[in-house]
C-alpha positions as CSV (number, residue, x, y, z in Angstrom):
1,X,6.1,19.3,-26.1
2,X,6.8,16.3,-23.7
3,X,6.4,16.8,-19.9
4,X,9.1,14.3,-19.3
5,X,12.0,13.2,-21.2
6,X,12.1,9.6,-22.5
7,X,13.5,7.6,-19.7
8,X,12.8,10.0,-16.9
9,X,10.8,8.0,-14.2
10,X,8.7,9.6,-11.0
11,X,11.5,8.5,-8.5
12,X,13.7,10.7,-10.7
13,X,11.2,13.6,-9.6
14,X,10.9,12.8,-6.4
15,X,14.9,12.8,-6.1
16,X,14.9,16.1,-8.0
17,X,12.5,17.9,-5.4
18,X,10.9,21.1,-5.8
19,X,13.5,22.2,-8.8
20,X,12.0,19.5,-10.7
21,X,8.6,19.8,-9.8
22,X,9.1,23.5,-11.3
23,X,10.3,22.5,-14.5
24,X,7.2,20.4,-14.8
25,X,5.1,22.8,-14.1
26,X,6.7,25.0,-16.9
27,X,6.5,22.4,-19.5
28,X,2.9,21.5,-18.7
29,X,1.7,24.8,-19.7
30,X,2.8,24.0,-23.3
31,X,2.2,20.3,-23.2
32,X,0.1,18.4,-25.7
33,X,-3.4,17.1,-24.1
34,X,-3.4,13.5,-24.4
35,X,-6.5,11.7,-23.3
36,X,-6.3,9.0,-20.3
37,X,-8.1,6.5,-22.0
38,X,-5.5,6.5,-24.8
39,X,-2.4,5.4,-22.8
40,X,-1.4,2.7,-20.7
41,X,-0.1,3.6,-17.3
42,X,3.2,2.1,-16.2
43,X,3.6,1.3,-12.4
44,X,3.7,4.3,-10.7
45,X,6.9,4.1,-8.7
46,X,10.0,2.1,-8.5
47,X,10.5,2.5,-4.6
48,X,13.9,1.8,-2.6
49,X,11.7,0.3,0.1
50,X,8.1,-0.2,1.2
51,X,7.2,-0.1,4.6
52,X,3.8,-0.7,5.8
53,X,2.2,0.1,8.8
54,X,-1.0,-0.8,10.8
55,X,-2.7,1.9,12.0
56,X,-6.3,1.8,12.3
57,X,-7.5,0.5,15.5
58,X,-11.0,-0.8,14.1
59,X,-9.1,-2.8,11.5
60,X,-7.1,-4.5,14.4
61,X,-9.6,-4.9,16.6
62,X,-12.3,-6.5,14.0
63,X,-9.6,-9.2,13.0
64,X,-8.0,-9.9,16.5
65,X,-11.1,-9.4,18.5
66,X,-9.4,-6.8,20.8
67,X,-6.7,-4.3,20.8
68,X,-3.6,-5.5,23.0
69,X,-2.2,-2.2,25.0
70,X,1.1,-2.9,23.5
71,X,-0.1,-1.7,20.1
72,X,-0.7,2.3,21.1
73,X,2.8,2.3,22.3
74,X,4.7,2.3,19.2
75,X,3.5,2.0,15.6
76,X,4.5,-1.1,13.9
77,X,5.2,-2.1,10.3
78,X,6.6,-4.7,7.9
79,X,8.9,-4.7,4.7
80,X,6.9,-5.5,2.0
81,X,8.3,-6.1,-1.6
82,X,9.2,-3.1,-3.8
83,X,9.4,-5.0,-6.8
84,X,5.8,-6.4,-6.8
85,X,4.2,-2.9,-7.7
86,X,1.5,-3.0,-10.6
87,X,-0.3,-0.4,-12.5
88,X,-3.1,1.5,-11.1
89,X,-5.3,0.0,-13.5
90,X,-3.9,-3.2,-14.7
91,X,-4.2,-6.8,-13.9
92,X,-3.5,-8.6,-10.8
93,X,-2.8,-12.3,-10.9
94,X,-3.8,-14.5,-8.2
95,X,-0.8,-15.9,-6.8
96,X,-0.1,-19.8,-7.2
97,X,-2.0,-22.3,-4.9
98,X,-3.9,-19.2,-3.2
99,X,-7.4,-19.6,-2.2
100,X,-8.0,-16.7,0.0
101,X,-7.1,-13.7,-2.0
102,X,-7.7,-10.2,-0.8
103,X,-7.4,-6.3,-1.2
104,X,-6.5,-3.7,1.4
105,X,-7.5,-0.3,1.1
106,X,-4.7,2.0,2.2
107,X,-3.3,5.5,1.7
108,X,0.5,5.7,1.1
109,X,2.7,8.5,1.7
110,X,6.2,8.6,-0.3
111,X,9.1,10.2,1.1
112,X,11.0,12.9,-1.0
113,X,14.0,13.9,1.0
114,X,16.0,11.4,2.7
115,X,16.8,11.8,6.4
116,X,17.4,9.7,10.0
117,X,16.1,10.4,13.2
118,X,13.7,12.8,12.3
119,X,11.3,14.3,14.7
120,X,7.6,14.1,13.4
121,X,7.5,17.8,12.8
122,X,10.4,17.4,10.5
123,X,9.2,14.2,9.1
124,X,6.4,15.7,7.6
125,X,8.4,18.3,5.6
126,X,10.2,15.1,4.2
127,X,6.9,13.6,2.7
128,X,6.8,14.5,-1.1
129,X,3.1,13.2,-1.3
130,X,0.5,10.7,-1.5
131,X,-1.2,7.8,-3.1
132,X,-3.9,5.2,-3.2
133,X,-2.3,1.9,-1.8
134,X,-3.5,-1.7,-2.3
135,X,-1.6,-4.3,-0.1
136,X,-3.1,-7.3,-1.9
137,X,-2.7,-10.3,0.9
138,X,-3.1,-14.1,0.7
139,X,-4.7,-14.7,3.8
140,X,-4.3,-18.8,3.6
141,X,-0.7,-18.1,3.4
142,X,-0.7,-15.3,6.0
143,X,-2.4,-17.8,8.3
144,X,0.7,-20.4,7.7
145,X,3.1,-17.5,8.6
146,X,2.0,-16.0,11.4
147,X,2.6,-19.2,13.4
148,X,6.0,-18.2,13.3
149,X,7.5,-15.1,14.9
150,X,8.7,-13.6,11.3
151,X,5.9,-11.4,10.0
152,X,4.1,-11.8,7.2
153,X,6.2,-12.4,4.1
154,X,5.0,-14.5,1.0
155,X,1.5,-13.7,1.7
156,X,2.3,-10.2,0.8
157,X,4.8,-11.0,-1.9
158,X,2.4,-11.0,-5.1
159,X,1.2,-7.4,-5.7
160,X,1.1,-3.8,-4.3
161,X,-1.1,-1.3,-6.5
162,X,0.3,2.4,-6.3
163,X,-1.4,5.4,-8.2
164,X,-2.9,6.4,-10.1
165,X,-1.3,9.9,-9.5
166,X,1.1,11.0,-6.8
167,X,-0.3,13.9,-5.3
168,X,2.3,16.4,-3.7
169,X,1.9,17.4,-0.3
170,X,1.1,20.7,-0.9
171,X,-1.8,20.3,-2.5
172,X,-3.3,18.5,0.3
173,X,-2.5,20.9,3.0
174,X,-6.1,21.8,3.6
175,X,-6.9,18.2,4.3
176,X,-5.0,18.0,7.4
177,X,-7.3,17.8,10.5
178,X,-6.0,17.6,14.1
179,X,-2.3,16.6,12.4
180,X,-4.0,13.9,10.2
181,X,-4.3,13.6,6.4
182,X,-8.2,13.6,6.7
183,X,-9.6,12.0,3.5
184,X,-12.4,9.9,2.6
185,X,-11.8,6.3,1.3
186,X,-13.9,3.6,0.0
187,X,-13.7,0.0,-2.0
188,X,-16.1,-1.4,-4.2
189,X,-15.8,-5.1,-5.6
190,X,-17.8,-5.8,-8.8
191,X,-19.3,-2.4,-9.0
192,X,-20.7,-2.8,-4.9
193,X,-19.4,-0.7,-2.1
194,X,-18.2,-2.9,0.4
195,X,-16.3,-0.6,2.5
196,X,-14.9,2.6,3.2
197,X,-13.2,5.0,6.0
198,X,-11.7,8.2,6.6
199,X,-7.6,8.5,7.1
200,X,-8.4,11.0,9.9
201,X,-9.0,7.8,12.0
202,X,-5.2,6.7,12.1
203,X,-3.9,6.3,15.2
204,X,-0.7,7.9,14.2
205,X,-0.2,10.8,11.7
206,X,1.9,9.8,8.3
207,X,4.7,12.3,9.9
208,X,4.9,9.9,13.0
209,X,5.2,6.9,11.0
210,X,7.8,8.6,9.0
211,X,9.7,9.5,11.9
212,X,9.5,6.2,13.6
213,X,10.6,4.4,10.1
214,X,13.8,7.3,10.1
215,X,14.7,6.4,14.1
216,X,18.1,4.6,14.1
217,X,17.8,4.0,10.3
218,X,17.6,6.2,6.7
219,X,14.4,6.5,5.0
220,X,15.5,7.4,1.3
221,X,13.6,9.5,-1.5
222,X,11.0,7.1,-2.9
223,X,10.1,5.1,-0.1
224,X,6.9,4.4,0.6
225,X,5.2,4.4,4.1
226,X,1.5,2.8,3.7
227,X,-1.1,3.6,6.5
228,X,-1.8,-0.2,6.7
229,X,-5.8,-1.2,6.0
230,X,-8.5,1.2,6.7
231,X,-11.7,0.1,9.0
232,X,-13.7,-2.3,6.5
233,X,-11.1,-1.9,4.0
234,X,-10.6,-5.9,3.5
235,X,-12.4,-9.3,2.9
236,X,-11.0,-10.7,6.1
237,X,-12.6,-8.0,8.2
238,X,-15.8,-8.0,6.7
239,X,-16.1,-11.9,6.9
240,X,-15.2,-11.6,10.7
241,X,-18.0,-9.2,10.8
242,X,-20.7,-10.1,8.3
243,X,-20.2,-13.8,8.4
244,X,-22.0,-15.5,5.6
245,X,-23.5,-12.3,4.2
246,X,-19.7,-11.2,3.4
247,X,-18.6,-11.6,-0.4
248,X,-16.2,-14.6,-1.5
249,X,-12.8,-14.2,-1.6
250,X,-11.4,-13.1,-4.7
251,X,-11.3,-15.1,-7.7
252,X,-10.4,-14.4,-11.7
253,X,-12.6,-11.6,-13.4
254,X,-13.4,-9.9,-10.0
255,X,-12.8,-6.3,-10.3
256,X,-11.6,-4.1,-7.3
257,X,-11.7,-0.3,-7.2
258,X,-10.4,1.8,-4.5
259,X,-11.2,5.4,-4.5
260,X,-9.8,8.1,-2.3
261,X,-11.0,11.7,-2.2
262,X,-8.2,14.3,-3.9
263,X,-6.3,11.0,-4.7
264,X,-8.5,9.3,-7.5
265,X,-9.3,5.6,-8.0
266,X,-7.4,2.5,-8.9
267,X,-9.4,-0.4,-10.7
268,X,-7.7,-3.5,-11.0
269,X,-9.2,-6.8,-12.5
270,X,-8.4,-10.3,-10.9
271,X,-6.8,-12.7,-13.5
272,X,-5.5,-16.5,-12.8
273,X,-1.7,-16.5,-12.2
274,X,1.1,-19.0,-12.8
275,X,1.0,-22.7,-12.1
276,X,2.6,-23.5,-9.0
277,X,6.4,-24.3,-9.1
278,X,6.8,-27.9,-7.0
279,X,9.3,-27.2,-3.8
280,X,9.7,-30.3,-2.0
281,X,9.2,-30.1,2.0
282,X,12.2,-29.4,4.4
283,X,14.1,-32.1,5.4
284,X,13.1,-33.7,8.9
285,X,16.2,-34.4,11.1
286,X,15.0,-33.9,14.9
287,X,12.8,-36.5,16.2
288,X,13.2,-39.1,13.1
289,X,15.0,-42.0,12.6
290,X,18.1,-40.0,10.6
291,X,21.3,-40.0,12.1
292,X,22.8,-36.5,13.1
């Protein structure tokens, strides 16, 4: 017996809530057992939106040199590309012309029930579950983008790893410590552990993040809420702290493994991406000989 009918997506289960989960539990009892090595996992989710926050104080302090007082006032996030989700064990192409490609070790909450203007307590009840997130980043593009007040965009456009599993919130109830999800995380590059943290070090809880996202807006079933990169969870941070002893930026053939207790692990291999499509520079009119 199949656990899911053909064509059923994880997003359909999230939208179906408790009733859909109960039906899956019933089917699992009589389902055929398949070895994970014998199947190819599709991308976990097709989320309506992806909001990625910046909640780890250490990560910001190491990258920026200090943490401004304004950061503590309210959580910050940017919208990422929901069309860039890749499989937990799939290949990740390096974007065209990028020479400083980076991984980012994160945990993500997935919204179950829609809502708006939620309190943090209410928002916690709207979380369906949690998964591992890798917010791949083109640091050389990011440096260019940060010169303008528009936030990261193309530097975050290439890939987001989610998975391998979506663990329901009730399964992690005993992992809540002082209101925070407390899970140990680690990242290995080509088999060598290079970073890690614990999600209890987030400055805000996931309930806080979902509540903030819902302020004056609607969060929808399947929306992804990223924690942001944990302390020592990316090469950019490691390069700031270790200098010449830090690993090189990612290149084709590198293998990145993110592991989070209770959530499993992702393992992606970097591959060469597509050739760059030529786009001409913008037309200069101000300060030139051009007539307006």
